[in-house]
MARBASE-310062 format. One record per atom (N, C-alpha, C): residue in three letters; x, y, z. Coordinates in Angstrom, 2 decimals, always signed. Example, Ala and Ser with C-alpha at 12.3 -4.5 7.8 and 13.67 -1.06 7.14 Angstrom:
BEGIN
  resn        X        Y        Z
   ALA   +13.19    -5.69    +7.80
   ALA   +12.30    -4.50    +7.80
   ALA   +13.20    -3.30    +7.80
   SER   +12.85    -2.25    +7.08
   SER   +13.67    -1.06    +7.14
   SER   +12.90    +0.03    +7.87
end
This chain:
BEGIN
  resn        X        Y        Z
   UNK    +0.77    -1.08    -0.07
   UNK    -0.05    +0.27    +0.01
   UNK    +0.87    +1.17    +0.27
   UNK    +0.52    +2.28    -0.70
   UNK    +1.30    +3.49    -0.88
   UNK    +1.12    +4.31    +0.32
   UNK    +2.18    +5.24    +0.53
   UNK    +1.89    +6.18    +1.93
   UNK    +1.01    +7.44    +1.02
   UNK    -0.07    +7.53    +1.52
   UNK    -1.26    +8.51    +0.92
   UNK    -0.70    +9.95    +1.07
   UNK    +0.26   +10.09    +2.16
   UNK    +0.71   +11.72    +2.34
   UNK    +1.88   +11.67    +1.60
   UNK    +2.73   +10.84    +1.08
   UNK    +3.79   +11.08    +0.12
   UNK    +2.97   +11.05    -1.22
   UNK    +2.03   +10.68    -1.75
   UNK    +1.59   +10.57    -2.89
   UNK    +0.40   +11.71    -3.24
   UNK    -0.34   +12.40    -2.11
   UNK    -0.77   +13.49    -1.91
   UNK    +0.43   +14.82    -1.86
   UNK    +1.41   +14.47    -1.68
   UNK    +2.26   +15.72    -2.07
   UNK    +3.01   +15.81    -3.44
   UNK    +3.07   +14.56    -3.76
   UNK    +3.58   +14.45    -5.31
   UNK    +2.35   +14.77    -6.20
   UNK    +1.13   +14.70    -5.98
   UNK    +0.00   +14.92    -6.84
   UNK    -0.05   +16.56    -6.90
   UNK    +0.08   +17.03    -5.73
   UNK    +0.01   +18.44    -5.68
   UNK    +0.74   +19.08    -6.56
   UNK    +2.10   +18.63    -6.32
   UNK    +3.21   +19.28    -7.02
   UNK    +3.30   +19.13    -8.53
   UNK    +2.62   +18.14    -8.91
   UNK    +2.79   +17.66   -10.39
   UNK    +1.46   +18.39   -10.76
   UNK    +0.65   +18.21   -10.35
   UNK    -0.50   +19.10   -10.73
   UNK    -0.46   +20.51   -11.06
   UNK    +0.50   +21.21   -10.04
   UNK    +0.81   +22.63   -10.13
   UNK    +1.62   +22.81   -11.15
   UNK    +2.67   +22.11   -11.32
   UNK    +3.76   +21.84   -12.26
   UNK    +3.19   +21.86   -13.74
   UNK    +2.02   +20.89   -13.89
   UNK    +1.50   +20.76   -15.22
   UNK    +0.18   +21.78   -15.63
   UNK    +0.18   +22.67   -14.46
   UNK    -1.17   +23.54   -14.30
   UNK    -2.38   +22.93   -14.67
   UNK    -2.48   +21.88   -13.96
   UNK    -4.11   +21.20   -13.98
   UNK    -4.69   +21.48   -12.90
   UNK    -5.78   +22.09   -13.18
   UNK    -6.61   +22.12   -12.00
   UNK    -7.95   +21.00   -12.10
   UNK    -8.21   +20.70   -10.85
   UNK    -9.11   +19.57   -10.72
   UNK   -10.60   +20.24   -10.63
   UNK   -11.43   +19.72   -11.37
   UNK   -12.56   +20.46   -11.41
   UNK   -13.45   +20.47    -9.97
   UNK   -14.06   +21.57    -9.62
   UNK   -14.89   +21.60    -8.42
   UNK   -15.62   +20.67    -7.97
   UNK   -16.30   +19.80    -8.79
   UNK   -17.04   +18.67    -8.56
   UNK   -16.41   +17.30    -8.16
   UNK   -14.89   +17.46    -8.25
   UNK   -13.89   +16.57    -7.87
   UNK   -13.34   +16.89    -6.68
   UNK   -13.50   +16.08    -5.40
   UNK   -12.74   +16.35    -4.40
   UNK   -11.40   +16.02    -4.50
   UNK   -10.28   +16.58    -3.99
   UNK    -8.96   +16.32    -4.03
   UNK    -8.73   +14.85    -3.45
   UNK    -9.12   +14.60    -2.28
   UNK    -9.43   +13.48    -1.40
   UNK    -9.83   +12.32    -2.46
   UNK   -10.88   +12.66    -3.41
   UNK   -11.31   +11.38    -4.34
   UNK   -10.25   +10.98    -5.31
   UNK    -9.82   +12.23    -6.09
   UNK    -8.61   +12.07    -6.73
   UNK    -7.43   +11.37    -6.35
   UNK    -7.20   +11.64    -4.98
   UNK    -5.83   +10.77    -4.24
   UNK    -6.19    +9.29    -4.27
   UNK    -7.28    +9.17    -3.74
   UNK    -7.74    +7.81    -3.23
   UNK    -8.04    +6.91    -4.59
   UNK    -8.48    +7.55    -5.99
   UNK    -8.45    +6.99    -7.09
   UNK    -7.01    +6.68    -7.97
   UNK    -6.33    +8.00    -7.72
   UNK    -4.80    +7.64    -8.42
   UNK    -4.19    +6.63    -7.74
   UNK    -4.08    +6.44    -6.19
   UNK    -3.69    +5.67    -5.44
   UNK    -3.78    +4.15    -5.66
   UNK    -5.14    +3.86    -6.00
   UNK    -5.63    +2.53    -6.49
   UNK    -5.24    +2.37    -7.75
   UNK    -5.03    +3.08    -8.66
   UNK    -4.84    +2.86    -9.82
   UNK    -3.27    +2.44   -10.07
   UNK    -2.50    +3.15    -9.03
   UNK    -1.10    +2.95    -9.12
   UNK    -0.71    +1.46    -8.32
   UNK    -1.54    +1.19    -7.39
   UNK    -1.42    -0.01    -6.63
   UNK    -1.92    -1.18    -7.51
   UNK    -2.70    -0.90    -8.26
   UNK    -3.05    -1.99    -9.39
   UNK    -2.14    -2.17   -10.30
   UNK    -1.60    -1.11   -10.72
   UNK    -0.49    -1.06   -11.89
   UNK    +0.68    -1.90   -11.24
   UNK    +1.04    -1.49    -9.92
   UNK    +2.13    -2.09    -9.16
   UNK    +1.96    -3.31    -8.76
   UNK    +0.91    -4.08    -8.52
   UNK    +0.64    -5.51    -8.57
   UNK    +0.70    -6.00    -9.83
   UNK    +0.45    -5.68   -10.76
   UNK    +0.80    -6.42   -12.21
   UNK    +2.16    -6.31   -12.67
   UNK    +2.77    -5.35   -12.32
   UNK    +4.09    -5.02   -12.30
   UNK    +4.93    -6.39   -11.39
   UNK    +4.32    -6.49   -10.52
   UNK    +5.14    -7.28    -9.42
   UNK    +5.02    -8.70   -10.01
   UNK    +3.72    -9.00   -10.33
   UNK    +3.52   -10.42   -10.89
   UNK    +4.31   -10.67   -12.18
   UNK    +4.49    -9.61   -13.06
   UNK    +5.44    -9.78   -14.17
   UNK    +6.94    -9.89   -13.77
   UNK    +7.24    -9.27   -12.82
   UNK    +8.64    -9.56   -12.33
   UNK    +8.90   -10.75   -11.80
   UNK    +7.86   -11.18   -10.85
   UNK    +7.86   -12.48   -10.35
   UNK    +8.36   -13.48   -11.42
   UNK    +7.35   -13.43   -12.56
   UNK    +7.51   -14.26   -13.43
   UNK    +8.95   -14.39   -14.25
   UNK    +9.46   -13.10   -14.45
   UNK   +10.89   -13.22   -15.14
   UNK   +11.85   -13.45   -14.16
   UNK   +11.83   -12.99   -12.98
   UNK   +12.88   -13.50   -11.73
   UNK   +12.75   -14.85   -11.67
   UNK   +11.88   -15.70   -11.64
   UNK   +11.81   -16.97   -11.53
   UNK   +11.62   -17.89   -12.69
   UNK   +12.02   -17.30   -14.11
   UNK   +11.87   -17.77   -15.04
   UNK   +10.64   -18.41   -15.50
   UNK    +9.57   -18.22   -15.16
   UNK    +8.06   -18.70   -15.30
   UNK    +8.03   -19.94   -14.76
   UNK    +8.39   -20.08   -13.33
   UNK    +8.24   -21.39   -12.54
   UNK    +9.29   -22.35   -12.77
   UNK   +10.33   -21.97   -13.58
   UNK   +11.46   -22.92   -13.91
   UNK   +12.80   -22.15   -13.41
   UNK   +12.75   -21.86   -12.10
   UNK   +13.98   -20.91   -11.49
   UNK   +15.46   -21.28   -12.28
   UNK   +16.19   -20.21   -12.78
   UNK   +17.76   -20.66   -12.98
   UNK   +18.62   -20.08   -11.67
   UNK   +18.67   -20.93   -10.67
   UNK   +19.24   -20.68    -9.58
   UNK   +20.64   -20.04    -9.75
   UNK   +21.56   -20.41   -10.66
   UNK   +22.68   -19.53   -10.72
   UNK   +22.33   -18.17   -11.22
   UNK   +21.54   -17.91   -12.01
   UNK   +21.04   -16.50   -12.28
   UNK   +20.83   -15.89   -11.06
   UNK   +19.93   -16.40   -10.12
   UNK   +19.26   -16.06    -9.27
   UNK   +20.64   -15.51    -8.06
   UNK   +21.62   -16.62    -8.14
   UNK   +22.69   -16.35    -7.05
   UNK   +23.57   -15.10    -7.65
   UNK   +23.61   -15.06    -8.69
   UNK   +24.59   -13.61    -9.29
   UNK   +23.36   -12.48    -9.15
   UNK   +22.16   -12.00    -9.15
   UNK   +21.40   -11.44    -8.77
   UNK   +21.46   -10.85    -7.39
   UNK   +21.46   -11.90    -6.38
   UNK   +21.83   -11.71    -5.04
   UNK   +23.11   -11.03    -4.81
   UNK   +24.30   -11.58    -5.40
   UNK   +25.53   -11.06    -5.09
   UNK   +25.44    -9.50    -5.91
   UNK   +25.05    -9.70    -7.06
   UNK   +24.93    -8.12    -7.69
   UNK   +24.30    -7.31    -6.74
   UNK   +23.30    -7.43    -6.12
   UNK   +22.43    -6.53    -5.20
   UNK   +22.92    -6.27    -3.92
   UNK   +23.67    -7.26    -3.27
   UNK   +24.56    -7.10    -2.05
   UNK   +25.58    -6.33    -2.12
   UNK   +26.38    -6.01    -3.39
   UNK   +27.43    -5.13    -3.67
   UNK   +26.81    -3.76    -3.44
   UNK   +25.71    -3.64    -4.03
   UNK   +25.11    -2.45    -4.08
   UNK   +24.98    -1.52    -2.57
   UNK   +25.02    -2.39    -1.46
   UNK   +24.69    -1.77    -0.40
   UNK   +25.66    -1.83    +0.49
end
């Protein structure tokens, strides 16, 4: 789940920068809620796609996964 306060600040900045005004009949809270749900749905699909890729469509290549583990552990 997204941090609603962070998303609210992001939306406010982006809307301002793009000079987008929310119509008076749509509240900022409704926009925030709809946008968060939209992003969360997209994020869930993205996670599923990445899971399939990472685990080679249910046929994991463990040497490749070990390489990824090593690579990402060096970044920290």
